[in-house]
C-alpha positions as CSV (number, residue, x, y, z in Angstrom):
1,M,30.1,71.0,119.9
2,I,33.4,69.2,120.3
3,I,36.7,70.8,119.2
4,E,39.7,68.6,118.6
5,I,43.2,69.7,117.6
6,F,45.7,67.5,115.7
7,R,49.3,68.2,114.9
8,I,50.1,66.3,111.7
9,S,53.4,65.9,109.9
10,T,53.5,65.1,106.2
11,S,56.2,63.7,103.9
12,L,55.6,64.2,100.2
13,G,52.1,65.2,101.1
14,H,51.3,62.0,103.0
15,V,50.4,62.0,106.7
16,N,53.0,60.3,108.9
17,G,51.6,58.1,111.6
18,K,48.0,57.4,112.7
19,T,47.0,60.8,113.9
20,L,43.8,61.0,111.8
21,D,42.0,57.9,113.3
22,F,38.6,59.4,112.5
23,L,39.2,58.8,108.8
24,S,38.7,55.4,107.2
25,E,41.6,53.9,105.4
26,E,40.0,54.9,102.1
27,E,39.4,58.5,103.2
28,L,43.0,58.8,104.5
29,N,44.3,57.5,101.1
30,E,42.3,60.1,99.3
31,F,43.5,62.8,101.8
32,N,47.1,61.7,101.1
33,R,46.5,61.7,97.3
34,I,45.2,65.2,97.5
35,G,48.1,66.3,99.7
36,H,50.6,64.9,97.2
37,S,49.1,65.9,93.9
38,G,46.5,68.6,94.7
39,K,43.9,66.4,92.9
40,N,41.5,63.7,94.1
41,S,41.4,60.2,92.7
42,K,39.1,61.4,89.8
43,G,41.7,64.0,88.8
44,V,39.7,66.9,90.1
45,K,41.8,69.7,91.6
46,M,40.9,69.9,95.3
47,G,42.4,71.0,98.6
48,R,42.7,68.9,101.8
49,V,40.2,71.1,103.7
50,E,37.7,71.1,100.9
51,Y,37.9,67.3,100.8
52,L,37.5,66.9,104.6
53,N,34.6,69.3,104.7
54,S,32.9,67.4,102.0
55,L,32.8,64.0,103.9
56,R,30.3,64.7,106.6
57,P,29.3,68.4,106.2
58,K,26.4,68.3,108.7
59,E,28.5,66.6,111.3
60,E,32.1,67.9,111.0
61,Q,34.0,71.0,109.9
62,F,37.7,71.3,109.5
63,Q,40.4,74.0,109.4
64,L,44.1,73.4,108.4
65,T,46.9,75.7,109.3
66,K,50.5,75.1,108.0
67,I,53.1,75.6,110.8
68,K,56.2,74.2,109.1
69,W,57.0,74.7,105.4
70,D,58.9,72.4,103.1
71,N,62.6,73.5,103.1
72,G,63.7,71.0,100.4
73,D,63.2,67.9,102.6
74,F,59.5,67.5,101.5
75,Q,58.4,67.6,105.2
76,E,55.6,69.9,106.4
77,E,53.6,70.2,109.6
78,F,50.0,71.4,110.1
79,I,47.5,72.0,112.8
80,L,44.2,70.4,111.9
81,T,41.1,71.6,113.8
82,R,38.1,69.3,113.8
83,V,34.7,70.6,115.0
84,T,32.1,67.9,115.6
85,I,28.6,69.2,115.6
86,P,26.2,67.2,117.8
87,Q,23.2,65.8,116.0
88,K,19.7,66.4,117.6
């Protein structure tokens, strides 16, 4: 089992920088869409963790903890924990 910790900053729900390099461009776009609107590209209400955990459920699990709240500047920060489960 491998545990990785990422500190991510968001602006208007979108991740700043390239801190989530384990996501494809398409996956990151969907993650950002969900962060901004609370819905996926099909219009289904979904959270970020729910989305991440749906990508590769037998290989990865995620947890997201908010550490800085939006104070009117539309900026937030999170700690994202990724657990990679070795395949036999």
